N, C-alpha and C positions, 0 to 999 in steps of 0.2 A: 485517380490520379494516374498520369501516364507513367510509364516505367522509369524513365528520366527524373521525373520529380520524386518517385519513392526513393532512388538512388541518392539523391541530393538530402533527403530527409534522414536517411541511413547515417550518412557523413556529417550532417549537422549533429544528429544524436550522438554520434562519436565524439564529435568536439565537445559537446555539453557533458559527456561522461569525464573525458580528461579534465575539464575545467572545473566540474564538482569534485573530483579526486584530489586535484592540486591543493584547491581550497580547503578541503576537509584535512588535508595533511598539514597545512600551516595553520589553521585556525579551525580546529577540531570541535571545540565548545561552542565559540562564538557562532560559527555557521549553522550548528545544530539549532541553537536558540533562535537565530534570525529566519532561518529557513522555516522552522515550526510556526513562527509568528507572522511573517510576511506572506510565504509563498503557499503555507499549508492552508489558511482559509480560502484563498482565491481558488485553489484546486478544489476543496470540498465543495464548495459553493456552486462552481461551475460545472462540476462533474455531477451532483445532484440534480441539477436544472437539466442536464443533457440526458441523464438516466430516466428522467420523467418523460421526456420525448419518446424514449425507446420502450416505454411501458416497464422499465426497469428490468428488461429481459426477461420478465416471468410471463406465464402463459395466460395470466389474466391481470387486469389493472388493479383490480381490488386485493391481489397478493401483497402488494407493498405495506398494507396494513399489519401483516404478520411481522415483517422485518422491522417496521417502526417500533412495534411493541417490543420485540426481542432487544432492539437497542436500547430502548428506555429502561428496560429489566437490567440490562448489561451495565448502563450507566448508574442506575440507582445502587447497584452492589458495588460500584468503583470497580468494574472488571476484575472481581475477586478470582484470582489464579485457581481457585479451589472448585469454581463453579462450572459446571457442563454446559452452560448457556451458550458460548461462543460456538461450542461444537455443535450443539443443536441449531445454532443460526446457519453454520455451513450446512448441514445436512438437510435444513429446511430450504435452504436456497436451492439445493440441487434438486428438490421435489418441485419447488415453485417453478425452476427454469424448464424442466423436462416433462412434467406429468400434465395433461390439460384436462382430461375428465374430473370435475369435481369429487366424485365418489372415491376414485383411484388416488385424488391428491389427499383427501382427508384420511386416507387409510394409511397412505405412506408417511404422512406427517406425524401419524401415530405411532407408526412403527420406528420411525428416527426418534421420537422422544423416549420410547420404551428402550430402544438399543442404548441412546446415550445415557439414560438413566442407570441401567443394567451395568454398563462399561464404567461409569463412575462409581457405582457401589462396589464392584467386584474387583476392579483393577486401580482405582484412583483416577485422577487427573494431573497429568503432567505439568508441574509450575512451569517448566521451561517452554513446552510447545503451546500451552495455554497463553502464556504471553506474547510468545513469538508471531502466531496466528494474525492477530490484527495489527501487528506492528512490522517487522522485518519480514516475516512471511509474505505480507501483503505489499510491502514497498519494494522487496528484494527479489523474492522467488517468483511473485507473480508478473513482476515486471520483466524479468527475464524469460517468463513463459512466453508473455505477448512478443517480446522481440523475436524468439525463436520460432513462434506461429507465423510472423509476420515473413520473416526470411524463408520458411520453408513453403509458403502459399507461393511467394514471388520467384522463388528459386534465386535468391538475390546473394551475389557474393558480398557486396557492401552491409547487407543484412547480416551475415554470418561473421564479418570482421567485426560489425559493431557489437554482438553477443558476445566474441571472443574479449573485446576490450572491456565491456560491462563486467565480465567474470574476473579478468585479470586485475582490474581496478579495485573491486571488492577484495579479491585475495591479497592484494598488495599491503593491506594493513595488517594483516597477521604474519606476512612474512619480514615485515619491517616496523619497529615502533621507535618514535621518537624519544629523545632523552628527556624524561619528565623533570629532570632538575633544572632544564633550561627552559622549561615553559612557565610564563606568567599569568596568574589569573586575577584579574582585578576584582576589587571589592563588589561592583557593579554587577560582575559576571556570575560571582560565587554562588549567590542564592538561587539563580535562575537555572544553572546545571542540575540542581537537586532533582529536579522534576524528570530529568533523563537518566539519573545515576541508578534508580532501580532497574531499568532495562539493561543499562551496561553491567551492572554487577551480576545481574542473572546469567548473562551470556558470560562473563569471566568466570563464575562458580562453574557452569557447566563446561568449559573449555579447560579448567583448572589453571587459569591465569592469577598473577596477582602482582601487585607494585603499580605506580602512578604511570609509568609508561604504557603499560599493558591497558590501564583505564583509558589514556588518551588514544591508543590504538583502536580500542572497541568503540569509543565515542566518534572517532574519525570516520570508521566504517559506517555508524549510524548517520553521521551528517551526510555522508557521499551518498547513501542508499536513499535518504529522505530526500535531498537536494535533487539528484537526479530524477527520482520520481516525478516529483512536482515540474521540473522543467520538461520533462518527456511529455507530460501532458500538454503544456502549453505550446510545444514545437509542433504538435500534432493537430492544432487547431484547424487546418484546411483538410487534413485527411479525415478526422473524426466528424469535423464540423459542430462541435460543441457550442459554437456562438451563435448558431441559428437556432435560437430558441424563442424568438420574439423580443422585441424591445422592451416591452413591459417585464417580462421576466429577467431580461439582463440588467434593468434599472433596480429591480428587487435585489438581485445579486449584488449589484455595486452599493446600494444601501447597507445590506448586511455586512458587507466586505469592510465598509467603512466604519460600522459600528464596533465590528470585532477589533479592528485596527486602533480604534479610540479605547476599548476596554485595555488591550495590551499597553497603550501609552500611558492610561490612568493608573492601571494596576497589573503587573503582568500575571499575578495569581488570578485575577478575575478574567483575564483575556484567555490565559490557559485553560480555565474551566469551560468557557464556552467553546474554545478551539477544540478541545478534548473530545466534546460529545460530537461535533460536527465530523470530526475525524473517526470517531467509531461510527457514527451512522453512515458516513460514506462508505467506510469499509463492508458494514453489513448489507447495504443497499447494492454494493457492486458484487457480492457473493454469486448472485445468479450469472451475471455476466462472466464469472472467473471460471463457474462451473461449465458454462458453453464453452468458453475459449478451451478449458482443459479437454472438453470432450471434442472439440474440432481438432486439437492438437494429437490426439489419440487416433483420430482418424486420418489426419495427414500423413503421417509416418509410414504407414502401408502404402499409402498412394504415392509417396516420394520413391519408395522403394521400387514399387512396380515400373514408375517411369524410368528407373535406372537400369532396368533390366533390358538386355539386348532383344 
């Protein structure tokens, strides 16, 4: 894309951040419920189809089988916060993204498994960080890293402004909390918010927060992070080219999306169960890309410093 198009994309995403933030302040619970049910599955399905076109950013096409098996094991354990599997998935992704020779790859995977097992046995697994990794770290921190990486590569002022707005919008929910006694939750919404209250409560406990106003503030932050994460993906359709996966595959994606929407309409419990696995699967399948992006960001910072030298 020409530089002018990149600038317009940054401004568009800045507007989407502000829109997501405003909606999350006014409708924190409803936005979280609606975004997860409507935008979430569309994002998961289209990204998985696009990742397949890119060989999942691993050094071998068959590497994806490792990631799928780990995602199934995680889902079978209901993402048990005491399990080290999610950390093994991240270490596995790092190996699959960067190590090419099969022998070295197997040895590295064995080392990752041993390291995670020993760490779990001797130091335990943090409930907080285990829950955060496939949820808010993925939708907020990794999104922020991608924004920073793009701004550094392009040396783009609109890109850095977009990053500042992204961080400021997230911080706003912890600097100002709505009055909980003025917020009405309908009987239709109340049962559905329970799906997201475990994560909400974990964040509150970690930060030492209590009270319904703080609950709404954390839920608003979650709604903002997830909604913008989804919208950011759709805004970059031309930049990423995720729609160029072939008509047949797009038809499959559209069919599966319609099916999941139907499940949500029939019973939110059933729809949530299906979408939860898709969400987990797309997180695990994206880990190799996240590892490569982090490596690229680490190498980009010294390059930017050298360019700034007289």
